[in-house]
Steps between C-alpha positions, in 0.01 A plus 500: 500500500609849434506726799478839329309800618478867424547769757173644624505878518250757623450611141398151387261465793351842425452419131341166590244658736400798281204310345375397844525854633324647196219245531455594866488870411240439226281300738535769767384769255222291346254532790495879533510539121194281447320660794556844346362384163195335658430810713485711183245277325150632443342260751768361733391209720 
C-alpha cells in the first residue's frame, strides 16, 4: 500500500467548506425573504 498524503492547510479547508457556508446563508435568508413576499400579496394568509 502506498502511504501518501497531502498537507491539509487552512486554505484547503476553507475552500472545501465554502459550499456548505453558502447553503447555510441561503437557507437563513430564505425565511425572511419569503415572509416579505407573502406579506406583500393582495390577500396574505
